[in-house]
Each structure stands twice: as structure tokens, then as C-alpha cells.
MDTraj code that builds the backbone (N, CA, C; nanometers):
import mdtraj as md
import numpy as np

residues = "MET LYS LYS LEU PHE ARG LYS LYS ILE ILE ARG ASN LEU PRO GLN ALA GLY PHE THR ILE LEU VAL ALA VAL VAL THR ALA SER ILE LEU LEU ILE ILE ALA MET SER ILE GLY GLY ILE ALA LEU LYS GLU GLN VAL LEU SER GLY SER GLY LYS GLU SER GLN ILE ALA PHE TYR ALA ALA ASP THR GLY MET GLU CYS ALA LEU PHE TRP ASP MET LYS GLY ASN VAL SER ALA PHE VAL PRO ASP ALA SER GLY ASN LEU GLN ASP GLN THR ILE ASN CYS ASN GLY ALA PRO ILE THR ALA LYS TYR LEU PRO ILE ASP GLY THR SER LYS TYR SER TYR SER PHE MET GLU ASN ASN LEU THR SER ASP SER ASN MET ALA CYS ALA GLN VAL ILE VAL THR LYS THR LYS TYR SER GLY THR VAL ASP ASN ASP GLY ASN THR VAL ALA PRO ASN LYS ILE TYR THR THR ILE ASN ALA TYR GLY TYR ASN THR CYS ALA ALA SER PHE ASN ARG MET GLU ARG GLY ILE LEU ALA ASN TYR".split()
xyz = np.array([
    [-0.6367, -10.6026, 0.4109],
    [-0.6101, -10.4676, 0.4302],
    [-0.6279, -10.4711, 0.2538],
    [-0.6023, -10.5483, 0.1694],
    [-0.5467, -10.4873, 0.0973],
    [-0.7233, -10.4752, -0.0316],
    [-0.8441, -10.5649, 0.0699],
    [-0.9434, -10.5389, -0.0373],
    [-1.0061, -10.3977, -0.0088],
    [-0.9319, -10.3956, 0.1591],
    [-1.0204, -10.2437, 0.2132],
    [-0.9689, -10.1234, 0.1533],
    [-0.8436, -10.1526, 0.0742],
    [-0.7630, -10.0125, 0.0030],
    [-0.8443, -10.0173, -0.1765],
    [-0.8613, -10.1047, -0.2201],
    [-0.9251, -10.1270, -0.3578],
    [-1.0844, -10.0979, -0.3594],
    [-1.1186, -10.1159, -0.2729],
    [-1.3095, -10.0239, -0.2593],
    [-1.2416, -9.9025, -0.2339],
    [-1.1845, -9.8005, -0.1747],
    [-1.1361, -9.6532, -0.1263],
    [-1.1105, -9.6253, -0.3377],
    [-1.0387, -9.7021, -0.3585],
    [-0.9765, -9.6428, -0.5433],
    [-1.0742, -9.6664, -0.6611],
    [-1.1624, -9.7554, -0.6144],
    [-1.3163, -9.7581, -0.6981],
    [-1.4048, -9.6908, -0.6591],
    [-1.4277, -9.6293, -0.5340],
    [-1.5352, -9.5269, -0.4975],
    [-1.4607, -9.4340, -0.5565],
    [-1.3439, -9.3501, -0.5374],
    [-1.2755, -9.2204, -0.6068],
    [-1.2837, -9.2316, -0.7215],
    [-1.3015, -9.3086, -0.8541],
    [-1.2757, -9.2972, -0.9732],
    [-1.4087, -9.2214, -1.0134],
    [-1.5240, -9.2349, -0.9750],
    [-1.6387, -9.2280, -1.0694],
    [-1.6398, -9.0463, -1.0299],
    [-1.6453, -9.0216, -0.9030],
    [-1.6381, -8.8440, -0.8934],
    [-1.5005, -8.8029, -0.9434],
    [-1.3963, -8.8066, -0.9787],
    [-1.2417, -8.7830, -1.0676],
    [-1.3490, -8.7656, -1.2034],
    [-1.4000, -8.8620, -1.2548],
    [-1.4728, -8.8073, -1.3881],
    [-1.5716, -8.7527, -1.3520],
    [-1.6422, -8.6913, -1.2768],
    [-1.7526, -8.6352, -1.3429],
    [-1.6574, -8.4794, -1.2979],
    [-1.6117, -8.4591, -1.2150],
    [-1.5490, -8.3123, -1.2762],
    [-1.5112, -8.3088, -1.3724],
    [-1.4218, -8.3697, -1.3934],
    [-1.3494, -8.3792, -1.5971],
    [-1.4521, -8.3241, -1.7199],
    [-1.5868, -8.3990, -1.6252],
    [-1.7071, -8.3889, -1.7631],
    [-1.7057, -8.2548, -1.7140],
    [-1.8125, -8.2206, -1.6133],
    [-1.7862, -8.0572, -1.5524],
    [-1.6865, -7.9583, -1.6700],
    [-1.6136, -7.9590, -1.6356],
    [-1.5174, -7.8770, -1.6919],
    [-1.5031, -7.9006, -1.8038],
    [-1.4893, -8.0132, -1.8875],
    [-1.5142, -8.0290, -1.9801],
    [-1.6426, -7.9791, -2.1092],
    [-1.7954, -7.9695, -2.0170],
    [-1.8925, -7.8657, -2.0726],
    [-1.9081, -7.7505, -2.0512],
    [-1.7885, -7.7103, -1.9238],
    [-1.8203, -7.5728, -1.8980],
    [-1.7277, -7.5028, -2.0482],
    [-1.6283, -7.5726, -2.0476],
    [-1.5591, -7.4415, -2.1221],
    [-1.5773, -7.4582, -2.2823],
    [-1.6453, -7.5862, -2.3560],
    [-1.6922, -7.6076, -2.4405],
    [-1.8092, -7.4934, -2.4370],
    [-1.9641, -7.4732, -2.3352],
    [-2.0012, -7.3277, -2.3596],
    [-1.9554, -7.2016, -2.3958],
    [-1.8781, -7.1911, -2.2788],
    [-1.7576, -7.0775, -2.2890],
    [-1.7145, -7.0175, -2.4627],
    [-1.6359, -7.1320, -2.5422],
    [-1.6381, -7.1524, -2.6601],
    [-1.7031, -7.1025, -2.7327],
    [-1.7884, -7.1958, -2.6990],
    [-1.9393, -7.1982, -2.8428],
    [-2.0111, -7.0460, -2.7946],
    [-1.9637, -6.9502, -2.6845],
    [-2.0503, -6.7838, -2.6943],
    [-1.9406, -6.6920, -2.6961],
    [-1.7530, -6.8035, -2.6534],
    [-1.7203, -6.6907, -2.7393],
    [-1.6895, -6.6371, -2.9381],
    [-1.7372, -6.7531, -2.9972],
    [-1.7296, -6.7899, -3.1012],
    [-1.8578, -6.7096, -3.1302],
    [-1.9342, -6.7044, -3.1402],
    [-2.0502, -6.6144, -3.1662],
    [-2.0669, -6.4730, -3.1584],
    [-2.0375, -6.4828, -3.0495],
    [-1.9951, -6.3278, -3.0335],
    [-1.8593, -6.2725, -3.1304],
    [-1.7587, -6.3375, -3.1271],
    [-1.6443, -6.2919, -3.2385],
    [-1.6982, -6.2503, -3.3659],
    [-1.8412, -6.3785, -3.4927],
    [-1.8581, -6.3901, -3.5636],
    [-1.9551, -6.2578, -3.5444],
    [-2.0098, -6.2511, -3.4540],
    [-2.1192, -6.1065, -3.5016],
    [-2.0569, -5.9787, -3.5172],
    [-1.8919, -6.0234, -3.3835],
    [-1.8426, -5.8829, -3.3942],
    [-1.7668, -5.8580, -3.6109],
    [-1.7664, -5.9682, -3.6366],
    [-1.6585, -6.0100, -3.7337],
    [-1.8214, -5.9906, -3.8477],
    [-1.9387, -5.9478, -3.8867],
    [-1.9763, -5.9377, -3.9950],
    [-2.0384, -5.7418, -3.9290],
    [-2.0196, -5.7608, -3.7857],
    [-2.0694, -5.5837, -3.7935],
    [-1.9319, -5.4546, -3.8382],
    [-1.8168, -5.5348, -3.8501],
    [-1.7027, -5.5005, -3.8933],
    [-1.7618, -5.4641, -4.0584],
    [-1.7316, -5.6161, -4.0885],
    [-1.7516, -5.5791, -4.3016],
    [-1.8606, -5.4926, -4.3020],
    [-2.0248, -5.4778, -4.2130],
    [-2.1074, -5.4187, -4.2714],
    [-2.0547, -5.2850, -4.2784],
    [-1.9989, -5.2330, -4.1650],
    [-2.0076, -5.0698, -4.1647],
    [-1.8703, -5.0160, -4.2201],
    [-1.7896, -5.1098, -4.2799],
    [-1.6903, -5.1269, -4.4053],
    [-1.8020, -5.1075, -4.5370],
    [-1.8496, -5.1823, -4.5619],
    [-1.9561, -5.1451, -4.6387],
    [-2.0058, -5.0252, -4.6935],
    [-2.0838, -4.9953, -4.5447],
    [-2.1521, -4.8320, -4.5506],
    [-2.0443, -4.8024, -4.5792],
    [-1.9393, -4.7785, -4.5223],
    [-1.8624, -4.6670, -4.5649],
    [-1.7785, -4.6218, -4.6823],
    [-1.7294, -4.7756, -4.7788],
    [-1.7485, -4.7440, -4.8833],
    [-1.8392, -4.7071, -4.9886],
    [-1.9631, -4.7200, -4.9209],
    [-2.0912, -4.7090, -5.0276],
    [-2.1327, -4.5345, -5.0329],
    [-2.0929, -4.5194, -4.8960],
    [-2.1017, -4.4003, -4.8855],
    [-1.9978, -4.2820, -4.9428],
    [-1.8696, -4.3646, -4.9782],
    [-1.7590, -4.3034, -5.0729],
    [-1.8516, -4.2732, -5.1811],
    [-1.9194, -4.3757, -5.2449],
    [-1.9196, -4.3681, -5.3860],
    [-2.0229, -4.2932, -5.4137],
    [-2.1383, -4.2665, -5.2958],
    [-2.2286, -4.1575, -5.3079],
    [-2.1791, -4.0040, -5.4103],
    [-2.0852, -4.0030, -5.2538],
    [-2.0326, -3.8144, -5.2749],
    [-1.9900, -3.8171, -5.4114],
    [-1.8665, -3.9306, -5.4476],
    [-1.8008, -3.9152, -5.5843],
    [-1.8955, -3.8996, -5.6638],
    [-2.0634, -3.9806, -5.7045],
    [-2.1041, -3.9459, -5.7943],
    [-2.1905, -3.8320, -5.7874],
    [-2.2343, -3.7524, -5.6528],
    [-2.2321, -3.5679, -5.6475],
    [-2.1729, -3.5673, -5.6806],
    [-2.0473, -3.4979, -5.6617],
    [-1.9083, -3.4439, -5.6948],
    [-1.9447, -3.4174, -5.8346],
    [-2.0079, -3.5830, -5.9171],
    [-1.9398, -3.5706, -6.0350],
    [-2.0619, -3.4876, -6.1190],
    [-2.1761, -3.4797, -6.0570],
    [-2.3477, -3.4150, -6.0675],
    [-2.2780, -3.2797, -6.0222],
    [-2.3011, -3.2353, -5.9339],
    [-2.2549, -3.0630, -5.8891],
    [-2.1587, -3.0044, -6.0272],
    [-2.0679, -3.0434, -6.0148],
    [-1.9690, -3.0667, -6.1528],
    [-2.0447, -3.0137, -6.2854],
    [-2.1192, -3.1050, -6.3770],
    [-2.1917, -3.0722, -6.4738],
    [-2.3071, -3.0230, -6.4362],
    [-2.3684, -2.9554, -6.3379],
    [-2.5296, -2.8779, -6.3257],
    [-2.4192, -2.7350, -6.3180],
    [-2.2836, -2.7809, -6.2828],
    [-2.2273, -2.6014, -6.3202],
    [-2.2057, -2.5789, -6.4279],
    [-2.0938, -2.6515, -6.4951],
    [-2.0778, -2.6113, -6.6251],
    [-2.1838, -2.6049, -6.7456],
    [-2.2993, -2.6857, -6.6959],
    [-2.4238, -2.6512, -6.8055],
    [-2.5654, -2.5500, -6.7502],
    [-2.4887, -2.4668, -6.6421],
    [-2.5863, -2.3475, -6.6324],
    [-2.4792, -2.2587, -6.5765],
    [-2.3518, -2.2551, -6.6303],
    [-2.2718, -2.1798, -6.5516],
    [-2.2926, -2.0266, -6.6767],
    [-2.3457, -1.9497, -6.5523],
    [-2.3990, -1.7848, -6.6724],
    [-2.4632, -1.8246, -6.7758],
    [-2.6077, -1.9040, -6.7816],
    [-2.6827, -1.9206, -6.8934],
    [-2.6139, -2.0078, -7.0099],
    [-2.5347, -2.0387, -6.9551],
    [-2.5007, -2.0591, -7.1219],
    [-2.3904, -2.1913, -7.0744],
    [-2.4597, -2.3002, -7.1306],
    [-2.4139, -2.4291, -7.1942],
    [-2.2122, -2.4681, -7.2105],
    [-2.1316, -2.5135, -7.0751],
    [-2.0288, -2.6248, -7.1578],
    [-2.0754, -2.6580, -7.2725],
    [-2.1976, -2.7711, -7.2471],
    [-2.2225, -2.8907, -7.3313],
    [-2.3407, -2.8494, -7.4528],
    [-2.2734, -2.7349, -7.5212],
    [-2.4014, -2.7216, -7.6798],
    [-2.2685, -2.6872, -7.7933],
    [-2.4030, -2.6502, -7.8527],
    [-2.2704, -2.7001, -7.9535],
    [-2.1962, -2.5279, -8.0018],
    [-2.0642, -2.5349, -8.0759],
    [-2.0683, -2.4524, -8.0348],
    [-2.0591, -2.3259, -8.1696],
    [-2.0378, -2.2016, -8.1623],
    [-2.1002, -2.0607, -8.2129],
    [-2.0881, -2.1372, -8.3924],
    [-2.0260, -2.1798, -8.4195],
    [-2.0693, -2.2744, -8.5680],
    [-2.1404, -2.3450, -8.5853],
    [-2.1885, -2.4193, -8.4925],
    [-2.2500, -2.5357, -8.4997],
    [-2.2157, -2.6285, -8.4586],
    [-2.1577, -2.6990, -8.4843],
    [-2.0313, -2.8105, -8.4480],
    [-2.0302, -2.8343, -8.2550],
    [-2.0189, -2.9727, -8.2422],
    [-2.0823, -3.0103, -8.1645],
    [-1.9019, -3.1085, -8.1249],
    [-1.8636, -3.0896, -8.0107],
    [-1.6719, -3.0914, -8.0018],
    [-1.6647, -3.1237, -7.8813],
    [-1.5741, -3.2321, -7.8606],
    [-1.4859, -3.2459, -7.6663],
    [-1.5156, -3.0616, -7.6204],
    [-1.5314, -3.0709, -7.5021],
    [-1.5155, -2.9540, -7.4208],
    [-1.3711, -2.9966, -7.3198],
    [-1.3549, -2.8382, -7.2508],
    [-1.2222, -2.9081, -7.1519],
    [-1.3328, -2.7887, -7.0605],
    [-1.3722, -2.8919, -6.9499],
    [-1.4075, -2.8337, -6.8428],
    [-1.3025, -2.8229, -6.6933],
    [-1.3372, -2.7341, -6.6049],
    [-1.2848, -2.7434, -6.4470],
    [-1.3189, -2.8446, -6.3624],
    [-1.3087, -2.9161, -6.3018],
    [-1.3866, -2.9820, -6.1784],
    [-1.3033, -3.0422, -6.1014],
    [-1.3106, -2.9800, -5.9688],
    [-1.2470, -2.9736, -5.8747],
    [-1.0907, -2.9459, -5.8493],
    [-1.0638, -2.8714, -5.9432],
    [-0.9078, -2.7907, -5.9391],
    [-0.8590, -2.8389, -6.0524],
    [-0.9121, -2.9501, -6.1408],
    [-0.8234, -2.9896, -6.1968],
    [-0.9006, -3.0106, -6.3715],
    [-0.8309, -2.9945, -6.4346],
    [-0.9357, -2.9881, -6.6201],
    [-0.9419, -3.1004, -6.6700],
    [-1.0612, -3.1355, -6.7184],
    [-1.1026, -3.2727, -6.7481],
    [-1.1885, -3.2389, -6.9136],
    [-1.1674, -3.3126, -6.9580],
    [-1.2228, -3.3198, -7.1194],
    [-1.2623, -3.4167, -7.1220],
    [-1.4106, -3.3776, -7.1782],
    [-1.5344, -3.3846, -7.1736],
    [-1.6171, -3.3774, -7.3480],
    [-1.5951, -3.6069, -7.3353],
    [-1.5722, -3.5860, -7.4961],
    [-1.7105, -3.6687, -7.5227],
    [-1.7474, -3.5488, -7.6491],
    [-1.8577, -3.5844, -7.7227],
    [-1.8950, -3.7305, -7.7831],
    [-1.9794, -3.7291, -7.7288],
    [-2.0062, -3.9091, -7.8442],
    [-2.1281, -3.8442, -7.8718],
    [-2.1635, -3.8834, -8.0352],
    [-2.2797, -3.8363, -8.1182],
    [-2.3428, -3.9807, -8.0990],
    [-2.5101, -3.9167, -8.0367],
    [-2.6178, -4.0138, -8.0422],
    [-2.7454, -3.9549, -8.1745],
    [-2.7804, -4.0840, -8.2390],
    [-2.9008, -4.0126, -8.3161],
    [-2.8960, -3.8922, -8.3685],
    [-2.8416, -3.9158, -8.4796],
    [-2.8061, -3.7822, -8.5325],
    [-2.7911, -3.6544, -8.4700],
    [-2.8180, -3.5577, -8.5229],
    [-2.8077, -3.3911, -8.4290],
    [-2.9310, -3.3848, -8.3342],
    [-2.9803, -3.4616, -8.2969],
    [-3.1347, -3.4529, -8.2307],
    [-3.0711, -3.4721, -8.0797],
    [-2.9781, -3.5610, -8.0608],
    [-2.9570, -3.6138, -7.9164],
    [-2.8258, -3.5536, -7.8766],
    [-2.6981, -3.5849, -7.8152],
    [-2.5985, -3.5622, -7.8180],
    [-2.5564, -3.5791, -7.6709],
    [-2.4144, -3.6656, -7.6689],
    [-2.3966, -3.6410, -7.5030],
    [-2.2438, -3.6233, -7.5390],
    [-2.2002, -3.5639, -7.3533],
    [-2.0976, -3.5486, -7.3297],
    [-2.0307, -3.6604, -7.2046],
    [-1.9310, -3.7149, -7.2213],
    [-1.9067, -3.8238, -7.0889],
    [-1.7459, -3.7902, -7.0433],
    [-1.7454, -3.8150, -6.8903],
    [-1.5664, -3.7356, -6.8333],
    [-1.5714, -3.8032, -6.7314],
    [-1.4810, -3.8337, -6.6633],
    [-1.4602, -3.9592, -6.5710],
    [-1.3578, -3.7860, -6.5038],
    [-1.3747, -3.7840, -6.3582],
    [-1.3419, -3.7409, -6.2316],
    [-1.2755, -3.7901, -6.1599],
    [-1.1117, -3.7795, -6.1465],
    [-1.0342, -3.8636, -6.0473],
    [-1.0265, -3.8521, -5.9984],
    [-0.9702, -3.7201, -5.9040],
    [-0.8892, -3.6461, -5.8417],
    [-1.0206, -3.6201, -5.7160],
    [-1.0839, -3.7140, -5.6298],
    [-1.2094, -3.6611, -5.5201],
    [-1.1503, -3.6923, -5.4132],
    [-1.0550, -3.7580, -5.3762],
    [-0.9748, -3.7276, -5.2803],
    [-0.8734, -3.7233, -5.2903],
    [-0.8028, -3.7115, -5.0696],
    [-0.6454, -3.7254, -5.1443],
    [-0.5909, -3.8251, -5.0939],
    [-0.7200, -3.9832, -5.0490],
    [-0.6331, -4.0357, -5.0381],
    [-0.5542, -4.1570, -5.1772],
    [-0.4830, -4.2135, -5.1454],
    [-0.4101, -4.3197, -5.2995],
    [-0.4631, -4.3804, -5.3291],
    [-0.6064, -4.4740, -5.2737],
    [-0.7509, -4.5093, -5.2894],
    [-0.8303, -4.4290, -5.3672],
    [-0.8087, -4.3760, -5.4733],
    [-0.8740, -4.2204, -5.5290],
    [-1.0434, -4.2861, -5.5619],
    [-1.1416, -4.2048, -5.5057],
    [-1.2853, -4.2229, -5.5594],
    [-1.2751, -4.1539, -5.7190],
    [-1.4047, -4.2118, -5.7701],
    [-1.4026, -4.1078, -5.8869],
    [-1.5713, -4.1783, -5.9354],
    [-1.5902, -4.0680, -6.0631],
    [-1.7198, -4.0774, -6.1163],
    [-1.6858, -4.0538, -6.2585],
    [-1.8434, -4.1030, -6.2857],
    [-1.8570, -4.1067, -6.4838],
    [-1.9730, -4.0205, -6.5062],
    [-1.9694, -3.9317, -6.5865],
    [-2.0700, -3.8601, -6.5998],
    [-2.0577, -3.8430, -6.7037],
    [-2.2320, -3.8557, -6.7372],
    [-2.2890, -3.8664, -6.8505],
    [-2.3915, -3.7628, -6.8689],
    [-2.3431, -3.6030, -7.0182],
    [-2.4859, -3.5593, -6.9867],
    [-2.5298, -3.5767, -7.1109],
    [-2.6700, -3.5284, -7.1435],
    [-2.7225, -3.5930, -7.3059],
    [-2.8214, -3.4774, -7.3328],
    [-2.7758, -3.3779, -7.4213],
    [-2.9187, -3.3094, -7.4686],
    [-2.9879, -3.3502, -7.5867],
    [-3.1662, -3.3436, -7.5959],
    [-3.1990, -3.4016, -7.6715],
    [-3.3232, -3.2714, -7.7016],
    [-3.2906, -3.2455, -7.8262],
    [-3.3898, -3.1926, -7.9004],
    [-3.4819, -3.2172, -7.9471],
    [-3.5998, -3.1816, -7.9157],
    [-3.7751, -3.2497, -7.9849],
    [-3.8215, -3.1305, -8.0841],
    [-3.8400, -3.2208, -8.2268],
    [-3.8980, -3.1594, -8.3011],
    [-4.0375, -3.0882, -8.3070],
    [-4.1251, -3.2491, -8.1796],
    [-4.2496, -3.2248, -8.2354],
    [-4.3052, -3.2322, -8.0934],
    [-4.3992, -3.2144, -8.0055],
    [-4.4146, -3.2240, -7.9375],
    [-4.4465, -3.3406, -7.8606],
    [-4.4314, -3.4668, -7.8659],
    [-4.4316, -3.6156, -7.7763],
    [-4.2703, -3.6416, -7.7651],
    [-4.2408, -3.6659, -7.6243],
    [-4.0789, -3.7389, -7.6383],
    [-4.1773, -3.8462, -7.7045],
    [-4.0003, -3.9662, -7.6928],
    [-4.0191, -4.1095, -7.7486],
    [-4.0813, -4.1605, -7.6402],
    [-4.1216, -4.1248, -7.4850],
    [-4.2217, -4.2295, -7.4678],
    [-4.3243, -4.1644, -7.4274],
    [-4.3851, -4.0442, -7.5243],
    [-4.5213, -4.0184, -7.5389],
    [-4.5848, -3.9465, -7.3765],
    [-4.4448, -3.8572, -7.3656],
    [-4.5042, -3.7127, -7.2692],
    [-4.4590, -3.6389, -7.3479],
    [-4.5663, -3.5005, -7.3327],
    [-4.5648, -3.3868, -7.3783],
    [-4.4363, -3.3523, -7.3449],
    [-4.3663, -3.2380, -7.4591],
    [-4.2784, -3.1323, -7.4595],
    [-4.3304, -3.0305, -7.5228],
    [-4.2202, -2.9099, -7.4877],
    [-4.1861, -2.8119, -7.5326],
    [-4.1336, -2.8288, -7.6751],
    [-4.1587, -2.8456, -7.8196],
    [-4.1343, -2.8424, -7.9513],
    [-3.9753, -2.6990, -7.9560],
    [-3.8472, -2.7527, -7.9866],
    [-3.7962, -2.6930, -7.9782],
    [-3.7235, -2.6546, -7.8659],
    [-3.6613, -2.7225, -7.7744],
    [-3.6533, -2.7180, -7.6496],
    [-3.5262, -2.8117, -7.5795],
    [-3.4147, -2.7785, -7.5670],
    [-3.3439, -2.8886, -7.5351],
    [-3.3372, -2.9555, -7.3820],
    [-3.3806, -3.0179, -7.3657],
    [-3.4154, -3.1185, -7.2546],
    [-3.2711, -3.1730, -7.1675],
    [-3.2202, -3.2188, -7.0915],
    [-3.1404, -3.2530, -7.0639],
    [-3.1349, -3.3469, -6.9535],
    [-3.0332, -3.4777, -6.9666],
    [-3.0294, -3.5665, -6.8965],
    [-2.8538, -3.6201, -6.8317],
    [-2.8929, -3.5985, -6.6765],
    [-2.7255, -3.6191, -6.6148],
    [-2.7291, -3.7292, -6.4845],
    [-2.6387, -3.8127, -6.5824],
    [-2.6332, -3.9851, -6.5319],
    [-2.5025, -3.9376, -6.4623],
    [-2.4593, -3.9633, -6.3042],
    [-2.3950, -3.9923, -6.2287],
    [-2.2324, -4.0724, -6.1771],
    [-2.2309, -4.1364, -6.2023],
    [-2.2050, -4.2417, -6.1299],
    [-2.0871, -4.2596, -6.0547],
    [-2.1323, -4.3203, -5.9533],
    [-2.0086, -4.2527, -5.8577],
    [-1.8872, -4.3528, -5.7952],
    [-1.8390, -4.3775, -5.7935],
    [-1.7492, -4.5119, -5.7678],
    [-1.6419, -4.5109, -5.6065],
    [-1.6029, -4.6056, -5.5421],
    [-1.5675, -4.5915, -5.4267],
    [-1.3971, -4.6146, -5.4638],
    [-1.3488, -4.6725, -5.5563],
    [-1.2209, -4.6348, -5.5973],
    [-1.1801, -4.7235, -5.7375],
    [-1.1285, -4.6479, -5.8497],
    [-1.1037, -4.6481, -5.9998],
    [-1.0805, -4.7261, -6.0460],
    [-0.9941, -4.8528, -5.9769],
    [-0.9626, -4.9474, -5.9692],
    [-1.0691, -5.0947, -5.9952],
    [-1.1261, -5.1373, -6.0852],
    [-1.1154, -5.2449, -6.1317],
    [-1.1642, -5.3591, -6.0097],
    [-1.2063, -5.3930, -5.9314],
    [-1.1669, -5.4816, -5.8021],
    [-1.2948, -5.5739, -5.7245],
    [-1.2713, -5.6284, -5.6867],
    [-1.4207, -5.6951, -5.5743],
    [-1.4797, -5.6335, -5.5417],
    [-1.4093, -5.5275, -5.4585],
    [-1.4343, -5.4790, -5.3801],
    [-1.5365, -5.2883, -5.4066],
    [-1.5211, -5.2966, -5.5034],
    [-1.5912, -5.1652, -5.6770],
    [-1.7259, -5.1555, -5.5926],
    [-1.7443, -5.0552, -5.5829],
    [-1.8699, -5.0162, -5.5065],
    [-1.9359, -4.8693, -5.6228],
    [-2.0720, -4.9003, -5.6698],
    [-2.1196, -4.7845, -5.7677],
    [-2.2887, -4.7054, -5.7436],
    [-2.2492, -4.5877, -5.7074],
    [-2.3902, -4.5313, -5.6793],
    [-2.3873, -4.3914, -5.7333],
    [-2.5419, -4.4256, -5.8254],
    [-2.5608, -4.3305, -5.9338],
    [-2.6451, -4.2481, -5.8939],
    [-2.6877, -4.0642, -5.9606],
    [-2.7328, -3.9231, -5.8918],
    [-2.7760, -4.0155, -6.0800],
    [-2.9283, -3.9150, -6.0652],
    [-2.9958, -3.8863, -6.2221],
    [-3.0630, -3.7882, -6.2106],
    [-3.0560, -3.6585, -6.2959],
    [-3.1270, -3.5596, -6.3328],
    [-3.1340, -3.5448, -6.4286],
    [-3.2990, -3.4518, -6.4363],
    [-3.3298, -3.4186, -6.5646],
    [-3.4052, -3.2876, -6.5500],
    [-3.4337, -3.2242, -6.6428],
    [-3.4476, -3.0879, -6.6011],
    [-3.4653, -3.0454, -6.7916],
])
top = md.Topology()
chain = top.add_chain()
for i, resn in enumerate(residues, 1):
    res = top.add_residue(resn, chain, resSeq=i)
    for name in ("N", "CA", "C"):
        top.add_atom(name, md.element.get_by_symbol(name[0]), res)
traj = md.Trajectory(xyz[None], top)
């Protein structure tokens, strides 16, 4: 009788091991699939957040550009030109409901000059977007500019560079977008 009992136990052992093996393999496959889906979802979330921050930076640059264009062409009189006595100096302009000082930056004597200002109150969020705008005026005395292009003599050419940032604080997640206007 003892021999018969032993044979039954030995016959049932391989079947019990096979069931555990199938369960472990199935659980492993399901775990791999779940981790793959989780990884894809995480990458999609990072990508969509990056797109949103990039859009905020672009709109900040656009706001700064529009402010500079407005003040440069307001009533056909630019805020970024010498005053009545011919002096170039800092200008106070109003952008987005706040006064901003456009700093005069002398470049290359009197034929080229620039104004730079920072626009900080672009959003109501505490992590504010901001823009830096550089307005450069160049007056050529000849008919050719520095790049060899034909220009009208004594006409003032304007270049506006607007750089937008999703946050004013320097950080790893800070994004910059820029817009350039020439006229």
C-alpha cells in the first residue's frame, strides 16, 4: 500500500509545477505590458507639458513684440528715437498696463542704437512669463548696409528682437522662443 501512495504523489508533482510556471509567465507578460503602457503615458505627459510651456514662451515673445511695434509706430512718432534736442535716453513706455523703462544702449557711435526692456506681467499666474525686447535703429549714410544689401541713404531701419520665456526665473525647465521683425 505504501508503494501505491508514493506513486500518486510523484505523478501529481509535475502537474502542480506546470500550473505555477504558467501563472508566473502570465503575470510577467501582464506586468511588462502594464509597464510599457505606463512608460508611454509618462512620455506623452512630458511632451504635452513641454508643448504648453513652449506656447507660453511664444506668446510672451509675441506680447513683447506687439508692445515694441505699438510704441515704435504710435502716431508715426517712435518712442525709440532721439528727443527734440537730439539726445538718446531711456524711454518710459506702457505695456500691458504697466510702465516699463526701455534702457538706451549705445552701439557703434550715433548710427546705431538700441533699447532693451523686460516685460514681466504677462500672466496672472505666480510663475510669470516674461519677454525681453531689443529695438535696434540703424541709420546708413551710404546706399549699402553692412551685409551688402542696397538701402535708402539716411533712412532709419528698425530691427526688433523679442525673446519670450515661460518663466522669469532661470531654471532647468525655462523655455525661450524668439520673434524677429525688420522694417
